[in-house]
C-alpha positions as CSV (number, residue, x, y, z in Angstrom):
1,M,5.4,-183.9,-37.5
2,T,4.4,-182.5,-40.8
3,D,6.2,-182.0,-44.2
4,Q,3.7,-179.1,-45.0
5,P,4.8,-175.5,-45.0
6,A,4.0,-173.7,-42.0
7,A,0.7,-172.1,-41.4
8,K,-0.5,-169.6,-39.1
9,V,-3.0,-170.1,-36.4
10,V,-4.6,-167.4,-34.1
11,G,-6.8,-168.3,-31.0
12,T,-8.4,-166.8,-28.1
13,G,-10.1,-168.8,-25.4
14,L,-9.1,-170.8,-22.2
15,I,-5.3,-170.9,-21.3
16,A,-5.0,-172.2,-18.0
17,L,-2.2,-173.5,-15.8
18,D,-3.1,-177.3,-15.5
19,L,-1.9,-179.2,-12.4
20,V,-2.0,-182.9,-13.1
21,I,-2.0,-185.3,-10.0
22,S,-0.8,-188.7,-11.3
23,A,-2.5,-192.0,-10.4
24,D,0.8,-193.2,-9.7
25,P,1.8,-192.0,-6.0
26,T,5.6,-191.9,-6.9
27,K,5.3,-189.3,-9.5
28,P,5.4,-185.5,-8.8
29,I,2.8,-183.1,-9.7
30,Q,3.0,-181.9,-13.4
31,S,2.4,-178.2,-14.3
32,W,1.6,-177.6,-17.8
33,A,0.0,-175.1,-19.9
34,G,-3.7,-176.1,-20.7
35,G,-7.2,-175.0,-21.4
36,T,-8.9,-176.2,-24.6
37,C,-7.5,-172.9,-26.6
38,G,-3.9,-173.6,-25.1
39,N,-3.9,-177.1,-25.6
40,V,-4.9,-176.8,-29.7
41,L,-2.6,-173.9,-30.3
42,S,0.3,-175.8,-28.4
43,I,-0.5,-179.1,-30.3
44,L,-0.4,-177.1,-33.8
45,A,3.1,-175.4,-32.8
46,Y,4.2,-178.8,-32.1
47,M,3.3,-179.9,-35.6
48,G,5.1,-176.8,-37.2
49,W,2.4,-174.2,-37.2
50,E,3.2,-170.4,-36.3
51,S,0.7,-170.3,-33.2
52,Y,-0.4,-167.0,-31.7
53,P,-2.7,-167.2,-28.7
54,I,-4.4,-163.9,-27.8
55,A,-5.0,-163.9,-23.9
56,R,-5.0,-161.9,-20.7
57,L,-3.0,-163.5,-17.8
58,R,-1.6,-162.1,-14.6
59,H,2.0,-161.5,-14.0
60,D,2.1,-164.1,-11.5
61,A,3.9,-167.7,-10.6
62,A,0.9,-169.4,-12.6
63,A,1.6,-167.2,-15.7
64,A,5.1,-167.8,-15.6
65,R,4.8,-171.6,-15.7
66,V,2.0,-171.3,-18.7
67,T,4.1,-168.8,-20.7
68,A,7.4,-171.0,-20.1
69,D,5.6,-174.1,-21.3
70,L,4.2,-172.4,-24.3
71,E,7.2,-170.9,-25.3
72,R,9.0,-174.4,-25.0
73,W,6.7,-175.5,-27.9
74,G,7.3,-172.5,-30.2
75,V,4.1,-170.6,-29.3
76,H,4.3,-167.0,-30.0
77,L,3.4,-164.8,-26.9
78,D,3.3,-161.5,-28.8
79,F,-0.3,-161.0,-27.9
80,V,-0.5,-162.6,-24.4
81,H,-0.6,-159.6,-22.0
82,S,-0.3,-159.4,-18.2
83,E,-2.8,-157.5,-16.3
84,P,-2.9,-157.0,-12.5
85,T,-6.9,-156.9,-12.6
86,V,-7.0,-160.8,-13.7
87,S,-5.4,-163.9,-12.4
88,T,-4.1,-166.7,-14.5
89,P,-6.7,-169.7,-14.4
90,I,-5.8,-172.6,-12.6
91,I,-7.2,-176.2,-13.0
92,I,-6.3,-179.4,-10.9
93,Q,-6.8,-182.5,-12.5
94,E,-6.6,-185.8,-10.5
95,N,-6.0,-189.1,-12.0
96,H,-6.8,-192.2,-10.4
97,V,-7.6,-195.9,-11.2
98,T,-11.0,-197.3,-10.3
99,R,-11.1,-200.8,-8.3
100,G,-12.0,-202.5,-11.7
101,G,-8.7,-200.9,-13.2
102,V,-10.4,-198.3,-15.2
103,P,-8.1,-195.1,-15.3
104,K,-10.4,-192.0,-14.6
105,H,-9.7,-188.3,-13.9
106,K,-11.6,-185.4,-12.1
107,F,-11.1,-181.8,-12.1
108,A,-10.7,-179.6,-9.0
109,W,-11.5,-175.7,-9.3
110,T,-11.0,-174.9,-5.4
111,C,-7.8,-174.4,-3.6
112,P,-6.9,-177.3,-1.5
113,R,-5.5,-174.7,1.2
114,C,-8.4,-172.3,1.8
115,G,-11.0,-173.7,-0.2
116,N,-11.9,-170.5,-2.4
117,W,-12.5,-170.8,-5.9
118,L,-9.2,-170.9,-7.9
119,P,-8.9,-168.2,-10.7
120,S,-11.1,-168.7,-13.7
121,F,-11.3,-167.9,-17.3
122,R,-11.4,-164.0,-18.1
123,P,-12.2,-163.1,-21.9
124,I,-10.1,-160.6,-23.5
125,T,-11.7,-157.2,-23.7
126,R,-12.3,-154.6,-26.4
127,S,-9.1,-152.9,-25.6
128,T,-7.5,-155.9,-26.9
129,I,-8.9,-155.5,-30.3
130,D,-6.6,-152.8,-31.6
131,T,-3.4,-154.4,-30.1
132,A,-4.3,-158.0,-31.3
133,A,-5.8,-156.7,-34.8
134,E,-2.5,-157.5,-36.8
135,S,-2.4,-161.0,-35.6
136,T,-5.2,-162.0,-37.9
137,E,-3.1,-161.0,-41.1
138,N,-2.4,-164.1,-43.2
139,A,-3.9,-166.4,-40.6
140,A,-5.0,-169.8,-42.0
141,V,-7.1,-170.4,-38.8
142,F,-8.8,-168.6,-36.1
143,F,-9.9,-170.8,-33.1
144,L,-12.1,-169.6,-30.1
145,D,-13.7,-171.5,-27.5
146,R,-14.9,-168.8,-25.2
147,L,-17.2,-165.8,-26.1
148,S,-16.9,-162.0,-25.7
149,R,-17.7,-159.0,-27.8
150,A,-13.7,-158.6,-28.6
151,A,-13.1,-162.2,-29.6
152,L,-16.2,-162.3,-31.9
153,T,-14.8,-159.1,-33.3
154,L,-11.3,-160.4,-34.0
155,A,-13.0,-163.7,-35.2
156,R,-15.0,-162.0,-38.0
157,Q,-12.1,-159.8,-39.0
158,A,-10.2,-163.0,-39.2
159,A,-12.9,-164.6,-41.5
160,N,-13.1,-161.6,-43.8
161,R,-9.2,-162.0,-44.2
162,G,-9.8,-165.7,-45.4
163,A,-9.2,-167.6,-42.1
164,L,-11.1,-170.8,-41.3
165,V,-12.8,-169.9,-38.1
166,V,-13.1,-172.7,-35.6
167,F,-15.6,-172.5,-32.6
168,E,-15.5,-175.3,-29.9
169,P,-18.4,-174.1,-27.3
170,S,-18.0,-175.4,-23.8
171,G,-21.8,-174.9,-23.4
172,R,-24.3,-172.3,-24.2
173,A,-23.4,-168.7,-23.6
174,D,-25.0,-165.4,-23.8
175,P,-27.5,-166.3,-26.6
176,K,-26.8,-163.3,-28.8
177,L,-22.9,-164.0,-28.6
178,F,-23.5,-167.6,-29.3
179,S,-25.8,-167.2,-32.4
180,E,-23.3,-164.6,-33.7
181,A,-20.3,-167.0,-33.1
182,I,-22.4,-169.8,-35.1
183,G,-23.1,-167.3,-37.9
184,I,-19.2,-166.8,-38.2
185,A,-17.8,-170.2,-37.6
186,H,-16.7,-172.5,-40.5
187,I,-16.3,-175.4,-38.1
188,V,-18.1,-175.9,-35.1
189,K,-17.5,-178.9,-33.0
190,Y,-18.9,-179.7,-29.4
191,A,-19.8,-182.6,-27.0
192,D,-22.9,-181.2,-25.7
193,Q,-26.0,-182.9,-26.9
194,R,-28.1,-179.7,-26.3
195,L,-26.2,-178.1,-29.1
196,S,-27.2,-180.6,-31.5
197,D,-30.8,-180.5,-30.7
198,A,-30.8,-176.9,-31.0
199,G,-30.1,-177.0,-34.8
200,G,-29.6,-174.2,-37.0
201,T,-25.8,-174.8,-37.4
202,M,-25.9,-175.8,-41.2
203,S,-28.6,-173.3,-42.1
204,D,-28.2,-171.1,-45.0
205,S,-27.5,-168.1,-42.8
206,T,-24.4,-169.5,-41.4
207,A,-21.0,-169.9,-42.7
208,T,-20.4,-173.5,-41.3
209,L,-18.9,-176.1,-43.4
210,L,-18.5,-178.5,-40.8
211,E,-20.4,-179.5,-37.7
212,V,-18.8,-182.1,-35.4
213,Q,-20.4,-183.7,-32.2
214,T,-18.0,-185.9,-30.2
215,L,-19.4,-188.9,-28.6
216,G,-16.7,-190.0,-26.3
217,S,-16.0,-193.9,-26.6
218,R,-18.7,-194.1,-29.5
219,G,-16.4,-191.9,-31.7
220,L,-18.2,-188.9,-33.2
221,R,-20.5,-187.9,-36.0
222,F,-20.6,-184.8,-38.3
223,R,-22.4,-183.0,-41.2
224,H,-20.6,-181.4,-43.9
225,K,-21.5,-178.7,-46.3
226,R,-20.1,-178.1,-49.9
227,D,-21.4,-175.5,-52.6
228,G,-24.4,-175.0,-50.1
229,V,-25.5,-178.6,-49.9
230,A,-25.3,-180.1,-46.4
231,T,-25.1,-183.9,-45.7
232,G,-27.0,-185.8,-43.0
233,W,-25.1,-187.0,-40.0
234,I,-22.4,-189.1,-40.7
235,D,-20.7,-191.5,-37.8
236,I,-17.2,-192.2,-37.4
237,E,-16.3,-194.9,-34.8
238,A,-13.6,-194.3,-32.3
239,V,-10.2,-195.3,-32.9
240,T,-9.1,-197.9,-30.3
241,A,-6.0,-196.7,-28.0
242,T,-3.4,-199.1,-27.7
243,E,-3.2,-198.0,-23.9
244,I,-5.5,-195.9,-22.0
245,V,-4.1,-194.1,-19.1
246,D,-5.8,-190.7,-19.4
247,T,-8.5,-189.7,-21.7
248,C,-8.2,-185.9,-20.9
249,G,-7.3,-183.6,-24.0
250,S,-8.7,-186.1,-26.5
251,G,-10.9,-183.8,-28.2
252,D,-8.1,-181.2,-28.4
253,W,-6.1,-183.7,-30.3
254,C,-8.7,-184.6,-32.6
255,T,-9.2,-180.9,-33.4
256,A,-5.5,-180.0,-33.9
257,G,-5.2,-183.2,-36.0
258,L,-8.0,-182.2,-38.2
259,L,-6.7,-178.8,-38.7
260,N,-3.2,-179.8,-39.4
261,K,-4.5,-182.2,-42.1
262,L,-7.2,-179.7,-43.7
263,G,-6.7,-176.2,-42.4
264,H,-3.5,-175.0,-44.1
265,G,-5.4,-173.6,-46.9
266,G,-7.8,-171.5,-44.8
267,Q,-11.4,-171.2,-45.5
268,R,-11.3,-171.4,-49.2
269,G,-9.2,-174.3,-49.2
270,F,-11.3,-176.1,-46.7
271,A,-14.5,-175.5,-48.7
272,M,-12.9,-177.4,-51.5
273,Y,-12.7,-180.6,-49.4
274,S,-15.0,-183.5,-50.2
275,V,-16.9,-185.3,-47.5
276,E,-14.5,-188.1,-47.9
277,E,-11.6,-185.9,-47.1
278,V,-13.2,-184.5,-44.2
279,A,-13.9,-187.8,-42.9
280,D,-10.1,-188.8,-43.2
281,G,-9.0,-185.5,-41.7
282,L,-11.4,-186.2,-38.5
283,R,-10.1,-190.0,-38.6
284,Y,-6.4,-188.5,-38.6
285,G,-7.5,-186.4,-35.5
286,Q,-9.1,-189.4,-33.7
287,T,-5.9,-191.5,-34.1
288,L,-3.9,-188.7,-32.4
289,A,-6.3,-188.5,-29.6
290,A,-6.1,-192.4,-29.2
291,W,-2.2,-192.1,-29.0
292,N,-2.3,-189.4,-26.5
293,C,-4.6,-191.5,-24.3
294,G,-1.4,-193.5,-23.5
295,F,-0.1,-190.7,-21.4
296,E,-1.2,-188.7,-18.3
297,G,-2.3,-185.0,-19.0
298,A,-4.0,-183.3,-21.9
299,R,-0.9,-183.1,-24.0
300,G,1.2,-185.8,-22.3
301,G,2.5,-187.3,-25.1
302,M,4.3,-184.3,-26.2
303,Y,6.5,-184.6,-23.2
304,A,7.3,-188.4,-24.0
305,D,8.6,-187.5,-27.3
306,V,12.0,-189.4,-26.9
307,D,13.9,-187.1,-29.5
308,L,12.4,-183.9,-28.1
309,V,13.3,-184.9,-24.5
310,L,16.9,-185.7,-25.4
311,Q,17.3,-182.2,-27.3
312,T,15.5,-179.9,-24.4
313,A,15.9,-182.0,-21.4
314,A,17.9,-179.2,-19.7
315,A,15.4,-176.9,-20.3
316,F,12.5,-179.1,-18.6
317,T,10.6,-177.4,-15.6
318,H,7.1,-178.6,-15.9
319,E,7.5,-180.9,-12.8
320,A,6.8,-179.9,-9.3
321,T,9.4,-180.9,-6.7
322,D,6.9,-183.2,-4.7
323,R,3.1,-184.0,-4.6
324,N,2.0,-181.3,-2.1
325,L,-0.5,-179.1,-4.0
326,N,0.0,-176.6,-1.2
327,S,3.5,-175.6,-2.6
328,T,2.3,-175.6,-6.3
329,V,-0.9,-173.7,-6.5
330,S,-0.6,-169.9,-6.4
331,C,-4.0,-169.0,-4.8
332,P,-4.7,-165.2,-4.9
333,A,-6.9,-165.9,-1.9
334,C,-4.2,-167.2,0.1
335,V,-1.8,-164.8,-0.9
336,E,-4.1,-161.9,0.4
337,N,-4.9,-163.5,3.4
């Protein structure tokens, strides 16, 4: 999807098994690699990047599906480790259409059989630093969406080596870690109004070059800093989708599009872009997000790529055999009982 030479992206954060229940009752459940980090790195691999996630997954059925899907798109699994002390995160996405004909989705975090919580995210640990340190060599981008001491250590290491650090907080985390992440990151992107109200992202003490707040159907707004001078908030209207089937994953496509457009040169290259070029990059990301709204699932458009489907149809294993969640969810609590 790009004529630019391959660049390297390293990321750590939420990588999960997404189980997507279609609004169409005749369609089987889809099972794909998901999570913000998983989606962004998969999309960039789809666009031709050398993509390296750093994660802890269990050696279980869910992990097997996740890793098979990541490998399908060319994602490198050198730093995805299996550990018996964790379980692979599982997220259920149920799509439906309202009486007014509006597509909606909701997430479930509990097992449909036993009612217990499904496995959730577990951050990388300090022991990961030594084994994953080499991953930041020659990386153009380092992405993180969940915080831990190990994640921040690797992010700082990547920044010192010239990588563009991108932080997408899912919410306010440990104040100390959050403050440190804001200080390291060159791009900070979020949907939470509270983060905007908190201020300080574009201060002289942070490395931030771009702050983006997504606003759903109203588009987004951003602030840009170049040569130490920050702009005020600039609004960009949403790109109208030709068809809206599912809006899940729109933010991940916007991020990946921006990075594919402006991230190849790392932090030094990004620092040279004008506010107009940044706006164009964000608009490109929004356009990809609007396109993906025509498909179910956070990365549904990737699986509907006709040429790719024809080339790899024999390897497709993402569909379950039916719509029975009991046969597709690998719940540790159920296994133990």
